[in-house]
N, C-alpha and C positions, 0 to 999 in steps of 0.2 A: 486385431490380435485377440485370440481367445483368452479368457481369464486363466490365471495360474492356480487359483484356489480350486481344489477338486470339488465338483458339484455332486459327487456321490461319496458316501462315508467309507471309513475304514471297515473292512469285512474280515472277520476271523483274525484280527490283528495285522492284516495286510492292507497297506494304503493302495488305492487305485493307481494305475499307470495311465499315461496319456500319449497320444501321437498327434503331432501337428501335421495336418494334411497340406500338401503343396498345391499350387495352382494346377489345374488340369481339367480335362473334359471327359471324365469317365462316365459311362452310362449309369453307374450306380456305385454306392459304397461297397457293396458286395464284390463287384467286378474289380475295384481297386485293391481290396484286401486279398483277393485271389492272386492278383499279379504281383503285389508287393510282398506277400508272405506265402509263396507257393508251398513251402515246407510244412505249413500248418495243415493244408489240405482242404479241399472243397467241402467235404462232409462236416469238418470241424467248424468252418466259418458259417456254413449254412445253419448248423445247430445253434451256434452262439447268437447269431442275428435273429433266428426264429424264436429263441427264448428271451430275447430282449436283454442280452448280457453285454451289449456294446452301447455306450451312451454318448449323447451329444454334449455340447459345451454348457448346456443348462441342466444336465442330468436326466434328460428324457431318453428312453431306450430307442435305439435304431431298430429297423426291421429289414427284411430281405428286400423290400421295395424302396428303401430310403435312397434318395438321390445322393450324388457325391457332394459332400459339403466342403468345397475347396476353401483353403485358408482358414479352416476351423480346426479345433481339437476334437478328437474322440477320446473317450475314457473307457477303461476296461480293467478287469481284474486278471492278473496273470494266471494262466493255466499251466502249472508245472507238474512234472512227474512226481510220484511219491518219493519223499526224501528219507534218507536214513536217519532215524532218531539219534540225537546226541545225548548219551545217557549220563550227563553230568549236570549238577545243580549250579545255579548262579545266584548266590545269596545277595540280598539287598543290604548294603552297608549303611545307607542313609536315605531318608526320604522326607521331603517337605513339599510345600505347594509349588515350588519351582524346580527342584532338583530330585533326581533319582540316581543314586550311586550304587553300582553293582560290582560284584566280584566275578568277572567273566572266566569261565573255564577254557582250557584249550579245546580246539576243534569247533567251537560254536562261533558262527559269524556274528559280527556286531549288528549289522543291518542287512535287510534283504538285498540280494544281488546275485546274478548268474544262476548257478544251480541251487543256491540256498535262499529260500524265500520263507517257508514256514519255520524251518529249524534255524532260527536266528534269535539273538538275545532281545532285540527290539520287539519282535513279534511275541515272544514269551512274556515280556514285561507288560506290553499293552493288554494282553489277555489276563494275566495274573492280577494286575492292579486295576483292571477295568478303566484303562486310561488310553483310549484310542488315538488321542492327539499327541502322545509321547513321541519325541523326536530325538535323534542323536545330536550331541554337541561336538563330539570328535569320534574317532574310530580306533580300534585295534585290529591288527591282522587276525584272521580266523585262527591261525596257529598260535597266537599269543594269548596268554591268560593275564588276569589282573584287573586293576581298577579302571572303570569306565563311567563316564557321565552321560546322563540323558536329561532332557528338559521336559517338564510336565506343563509348562505354560508357554505357548507359542510366542507371546509378547516379550518373553525374557530370553529366548534362544539367542538372539543377536548379541545381547550383552555378554553372554558367556562365550560365544564364539569369538568375539572381539578379543577376549583375554588370550586365546590361543594365537590369533593373528598377530597380536602385539607382543608375543613371547612373555606374557605376564603370568604364565602357569609354570610351576616347577614340577617336572616329572622325573621320577627316579625308577629305573628298571634294574632287575637282576638277571644275569644270564650265566649258564654253565657252558664253558668252552674249553678248548685245549689250553694247557699251560705251556708258556714259552719262557724259560729262564733268561733268555737273552732280551726279552722285551722289558724295558724300563717303565715301571708304573709308579704313580699314576701318569697318564698322558692325555692330551687332547688331540683327537683326530679331526682334521679339517680337510675336506676334499670336495670336489665337484662331482655330484652324482647325477647321472642321466639314465633314462630307460634304454635298455638294449633294443636294437631294431628287431621287430617281430617277436618281442618277449616282454613279459612283465617284470623281469629281473632288472636290477639296477647295477650300474657299473661306474667305477671311478674313471674320470677322464681329466685331461689337462684343462686348466682354466680356473677362473676365480672360484673359490670355495662357496658352496651353497648349503653345506651340511657340517655341523659341529657336534662332536660327542666327547664328553669327559669319561674316561675309563679308569676305574680303580679296582685293585685286587681286594677282595673280602677274605677269601681263604683258599687254600690249595689242598687237593687230595690226589696224590699220585700224579698222573698225567693230565689231570683236569684242574680247573680253577673256577671259583664263583666270583663274578665280577659285578660291580656296581656301575651302571651306565646312566649318565645324566645328559640327555640331548638338549642342546640349545636351539636346535631347529627341528623341523618335523617332516623331513623328506620321506617318501615311501621307502620302506625296508632299510631305513638309515642304519639302525643298530646292527642288523644282520649283515649288511654290506660292509660296514666299517670293520666289524670283528673278522669277517672273512678276509678282507684285504690285509689285515694284520697277521693272518695266519693262525688265528685263534677262534675260528668259526664256531658258532653255537651248535651244541650237540643236537643231533637229529633235525637239522635244518634241511628240508627237502629241496631247497632252491639254491643254497650257497654252501660251498663254493661251486658246486655243480648241480645241475637239475637232475633229480632222481626220478625213477619211474613212479607213476601214481600208485598209491597204496589202495587197497580195497576200501570202499566207503565206510565199512564197519570196523576198520582196523584202527584202534585207538591206543595201540601198544607203545608208540614211540612219539610222545609229544615234544614239540620244540621246547628246549629248555630256556624259555624267555618269559619273564614275568614283569608286568607293570606293577611295581611294588607300591608306589605312592604317587599322589598328586596333591598339590597345594596351590592356593591362590587366595586373593582377597575378593570376596564376593562383591560384584559391581552394584548390587541392589541394597544390601544392608551393611556393607563395610566390614563384615566379619572375616577373620582369617580362617580359612578352612583347610584341613588336612585330612585326607582319607587314605587308608592303608589296606592293602590286600592281606587276607588271612591265609593265603595259600603259601605253599613251599615248593621249591623245585627239587625233584629227586635226582640224586647223583647217578651217573651211569653205573651199571652193575660191576664194571671193572675198575671203578675209581678206588 
């Protein structure tokens, strides 16, 4: 098995990707790539191999004449179309030799993935802090703003991630959603969330609960309310799905209760009204109790 540690460095804030090649008898690596990724096109693969932009498991560049390296990894840098710039800052709330705490804006992805590679908070921080080995400890949805943690020391990342796995991190969110006078608050929503077939959306189904959220009313303005949300679990889209199921869905949620048409990539006019307000935990390395708070605020809808 090829090594998991990348043999080539982070470039322009982007970590290299890898592909583990299956057993097979291809006449060349070039022939395999053409068959496996026909959408990329012959000219693109020919250019990348000719320029030495595909690497073997030891970081040596492959060429057009390279034989097929079965059961090995190849490494490469993703070639993505030009991304729409996200015109919002992400202030750093705290930094030391282990942790970087940032205040993420709406619309900016936490880490590279899918259509968002360069325009992500992790890429920005790697470049701004000259810290190419910075990694994510947890994630926030691209639509969600607020406090997020990154790790500057690879040897410490596991210790911080274990806090999340053990539910030893206290996270508090705020959301603006519809106000329902018939809904008795505070309440705790417990349900079983699973991903819908052929969709990234989550839905509640019968069965043992795997998601728990405490919901409290902070204030009300007309038909809307601002809520404090304290999740005890970390299922994907948990807060959005729970509030939607209660009939008080978050304002400007493009996925819940119904999937809305995609907006233009440069339309930043209607952010999801969800904010990761604070995060608190006991540091596993120095024993200090740490609390970090977002400095952002959620805007009320115009008709509130």
